Phi, psi and omega in degrees: 000136183294329183291345176296316180294327177292335179275310191282333178296310177297326179292322177296319177296318179297319180298320178300320179294317179297316181298318179296321183288334186251025178302129179091358178232075185299330179295316178293324177297320178297319178296318178299319179297316179299318179295320179293320178296318177300319179295318179297317180297318180298317179293320178297314179298319178299317180295315179293317179299321180295321179289324176295319178299318178298319177300319179296322178299318179294312182299321182281346184064046186294164177295158182307321182298330179289325175297318178302311182298308184296323179292316179296322177295316180296316179297318179295331179279357175105003179289150177264168176303317180298321179292324179292314177295322177300327177295318177299315180296318182294325185269349185309319180295337183290303180276345183105159184296323182300313180291321179297320179294322178288335178282334186303312179295324178297319178292319178299316178297318180296332178274357176095013178274144176272096185296318180299317179294322180295329181275350177286122186300334183265008185246162174254120182299140177243148176264178179294343181277346182280000000 
């Protein structure tokens, strides 16, 4: 998952700062390491929980506003667009292809894609990043 690199790189940088500050005090350095590992685990759990929540929204066939909410929570937790779409693909066999296909446009809208423009035969679909 891409959000892992987003979590662990800042933690590695933070650890380097802690290590430099605590030279000669290995007990404090050990406590700092434990705190950093705890923070990484908490962020990882938040990201996974957000994707699981999104999967539940798809399985339940929730209203569009719920897709918006679950997608924003997942993005805020560090998930990428690809990971969010991957969640839809992974969960598709559970509710069935029909529900997954009906969820796809709702998820696309929640990710900022212009679905109407994407369905126009003469246009090139743009993402929210364009």
